[in-house]
GUTOR-385703 format. One record per residue: residue number from 1; residue in one letter; chain; x, y, z of N, C-alpha, C in turn. Coordinates in nm, 3 decimals, m for minus. Atoms other than C-alpha are relative to their C-alpha. Layout:
<sites>
[NUM A A [X Y Z] [X Y Z] [X Y Z]]
...
</sites>
This chain:
<sites>
[1 X A [0.104 0.009 0.056] [1.212 11.690 3.972] [m0.016 m0.118 m0.108]]
[2 X A [m0.047 0.058 0.131] [1.345 11.602 3.626] [0.034 m0.110 0.018]]
[3 X A [m0.060 0.150 m0.018] [1.529 11.332 3.734] [m0.053 m0.124 0.048]]
[4 X A [0.156 0.153 m0.029] [1.247 11.118 3.907] [m0.047 0.004 m0.099]]
[5 X A [0.067 0.058 0.116] [1.049 11.160 3.633] [0.097 m0.069 m0.125]]
[6 X A [m0.050 0.055 0.090] [1.323 11.003 3.387] [0.054 m0.055 0.042]]
[7 X A [m0.031 0.202 m0.059] [1.447 10.721 3.615] [m0.132 m0.028 0.012]]
[8 X A [0.122 0.077 0.002] [1.093 10.651 3.637] [m0.021 m0.042 m0.144]]
[9 X A [0.032 0.049 0.170] [1.025 10.647 3.233] [0.135 m0.076 m0.056]]
[10 X A [m0.116 0.100 0.040] [1.351 10.458 3.183] [m0.026 m0.150 0.084]]
[11 X A [m0.012 0.081 m0.065] [1.321 10.233 3.462] [m0.171 m0.101 m0.057]]
[12 X A [0.163 0.061 0.027] [0.913 10.157 3.312] [0.004 m0.039 m0.125]]
[13 X A [m0.021 0.049 0.134] [1.052 10.112 2.973] [0.092 m0.140 m0.001]]
[14 X A [m0.085 0.174 m0.008] [1.331 9.825 3.065] [m0.114 m0.100 0.011]]
[15 X A [0.061 0.114 m0.055] [1.065 9.641 3.249] [m0.123 m0.053 m0.085]]
[16 X A [0.121 0.033 0.107] [0.770 9.673 3.003] [0.064 m0.053 m0.125]]
[17 X A [m0.036 0.089 0.092] [1.015 9.578 2.733] [0.046 m0.127 0.000]]
[18 X A [m0.012 0.086 m0.053] [1.132 9.295 2.900] [m0.138 m0.099 0.036]]
[19 X A [0.149 0.083 m0.042] [0.758 9.195 3.004] [m0.053 m0.031 m0.196]]
[20 X A [0.072 0.039 0.100] [0.644 9.220 2.642] [0.103 m0.094 m0.114]]
[21 X A [m0.064 0.130 0.090] [0.957 9.012 2.487] [m0.058 m0.131 0.057]]
[22 X A [0.015 0.157 m0.001] [0.839 8.731 2.683] [m0.174 m0.020 m0.022]]
[23 X A [0.112 0.026 0.031] [0.461 8.772 2.625] [m0.018 m0.010 m0.149]]
[24 X A [0.032 0.035 0.115] [0.482 8.763 2.240] [0.107 m0.095 m0.052]]
[25 X A [m0.100 0.109 0.052] [0.591 8.490 2.030] [0.007 0.003 m0.111]]
[26 X A [0.005 m0.060 0.087] [0.695 8.540 1.692] [m0.098 m0.110 m0.094]]
[27 X A [0.036 0.065 0.095] [0.499 8.383 1.397] [0.143 m0.061 m0.065]]
[28 X A [m0.119 0.071 0.080] [0.706 8.085 1.280] [m0.077 m0.073 m0.146]]
[29 X A [m0.006 0.090 0.150] [0.695 8.018 0.857] [0.086 m0.079 m0.018]]
[30 X A [m0.083 0.083 0.044] [0.845 7.715 0.756] [m0.043 m0.060 m0.161]]
[31 X A [0.045 m0.028 0.128] [0.874 7.661 0.405] [0.111 m0.110 m0.054]]
[32 X A [m0.084 0.115 0.016] [1.017 7.298 0.258] [0.023 0.003 m0.145]]
[33 X A [m0.020 0.041 0.172] [1.201 7.272 m0.110] [0.015 m0.113 m0.030]]
[34 X A [0.016 0.102 0.049] [1.081 6.952 m0.257] [0.130 m0.055 m0.022]]
[35 X A [m0.081 0.021 0.111] [1.362 6.940 m0.504] [0.131 0.025 0.116]]
[36 X A [m0.128 m0.013 m0.057] [1.646 7.038 m0.260] [0.041 m0.085 0.146]]
[37 X A [m0.003 0.042 m0.154] [1.505 6.930 0.071] [0.094 0.075 0.100]]
[38 X A [m0.073 m0.073 m0.080] [1.635 7.203 0.248] [m0.177 0.123 0.065]]
[39 X A [0.118 m0.059 m0.056] [1.367 7.356 0.506] [0.041 0.149 0.058]]
[40 X A [m0.064 m0.145 m0.030] [1.381 7.770 0.551] [m0.108 0.076 0.079]]
[41 X A [0.017 m0.020 m0.098] [1.277 7.874 0.852] [m0.029 0.184 0.050]]
[42 X A [m0.052 m0.130 m0.035] [1.189 8.265 0.938] [m0.122 0.016 0.110]]
[43 X A [0.081 m0.017 m0.138] [1.025 8.445 1.254] [m0.066 0.164 m0.066]]
[44 X A [0.058 m0.152 m0.018] [0.775 8.781 1.256] [m0.040 m0.004 0.098]]
[45 X A [0.115 m0.116 m0.100] [0.635 8.979 1.510] [m0.112 0.040 m0.063]]
[46 X A [0.093 m0.060 0.099] [0.309 9.113 1.469] [0.038 0.165 0.013]]
[47 X A [0.012 m0.142 m0.027] [0.254 9.472 1.472] [m0.002 0.114 0.125]]
[48 X A [0.036 m0.067 m0.104] [0.136 9.561 1.764] [0.165 0.003 0.124]]
[49 X A [m0.188 0.004 m0.053] [0.516 9.446 1.886] [0.123 0.087 0.009]]
[50 X A [m0.091 m0.057 0.050] [0.695 9.653 1.699] [m0.022 0.122 m0.016]]
[51 X A [0.052 m0.116 m0.041] [0.467 9.972 1.747] [0.021 0.035 0.164]]
[52 X A [m0.058 0.021 m0.140] [0.548 9.910 2.121] [0.162 0.000 0.066]]
[53 X A [m0.123 m0.091 0.015] [0.880 9.934 2.088] [0.048 0.073 m0.008]]
[54 X A [m0.009 m0.126 0.009] [0.877 10.229 1.907] [m0.041 0.085 0.152]]
[55 X A [0.062 m0.112 m0.116] [0.669 10.384 2.218] [0.114 m0.007 0.085]]
[56 X A [m0.102 0.044 m0.132] [0.950 10.239 2.464] [0.117 0.075 m0.013]]
[57 X A [m0.112 m0.085 0.032] [1.220 10.363 2.270] [m0.031 0.183 0.040]]
[58 X A [0.041 m0.116 m0.060] [1.069 10.674 2.274] [m0.011 0.081 0.131]]
[59 X A [m0.005 0.003 m0.143] [1.026 10.702 2.621] [0.147 m0.014 0.089]]
[60 X A [m0.119 m0.028 m0.054] [1.347 10.588 2.703] [0.108 0.126 m0.052]]
[61 X A [m0.066 m0.142 0.072] [1.483 10.890 2.501] [m0.006 0.175 0.048]]
[62 X A [0.016 m0.110 m0.084] [1.309 11.112 2.685] [0.035 0.004 0.135]]
[63 X A [m0.041 m0.008 m0.177] [1.374 10.971 3.018] [0.144 0.019 0.013]]
[64 X A [m0.140 m0.028 0.014] [1.771 10.995 2.951] [m0.003 0.150 m0.008]]
[65 X A [m0.010 m0.186 0.007] [1.693 11.365 2.866] [m0.032 0.011 0.105]]
[66 X A [m0.033 m0.046 m0.136] [1.551 11.414 3.164] [0.103 0.008 0.119]]
[67 X A [m0.090 0.002 m0.136] [1.798 11.290 3.391] [0.109 0.041 m0.063]]
[68 X A [m0.150 m0.100 0.016] [2.094 11.466 3.206] [m0.004 0.159 m0.034]]
[69 X A [0.069 m0.133 m0.024] [1.869 11.767 3.184] [0.073 0.094 0.101]]
[70 X A [m0.059 m0.073 m0.141] [2.045 12.060 3.377] [m0.106 0.056 0.044]]
[71 X A [0.056 m0.066 m0.062] [1.848 12.268 3.599] [0.022 0.124 m0.007]]
[72 X A [m0.021 m0.092 0.021] [1.760 12.584 3.517] [0.017 0.091 0.079]]
[73 X A [0.039 m0.054 m0.125] [1.830 12.835 3.767] [m0.062 0.156 m0.031]]
[74 X A [0.086 m0.093 0.041] [1.564 13.110 3.833] [0.073 0.104 0.100]]
[75 X A [m0.045 m0.099 m0.103] [1.678 13.470 3.987] [m0.137 0.059 0.037]]
[76 X A [0.120 m0.037 m0.060] [1.450 13.642 4.162] [0.021 0.148 0.052]]
[77 X A [m0.044 m0.116 m0.061] [1.444 14.007 4.177] [m0.064 0.083 0.105]]
</sites>
């Protein structure tokens, strides 16, 4: 049972990450230096993107633990 829940959590984390990666587009900031005529482009994701990634990382770790956790044997007297 633990293994099935772990596999579900891993699959959900990976598929949600791929979906979120396609939905969120980064903010693009372009700065042009007028003297050197060099343009600097920087990309920034919103805070919710990083919070979702952290939550998915935790789900991935918990799922991996559940997949590889040993079953405890119960002894009935």
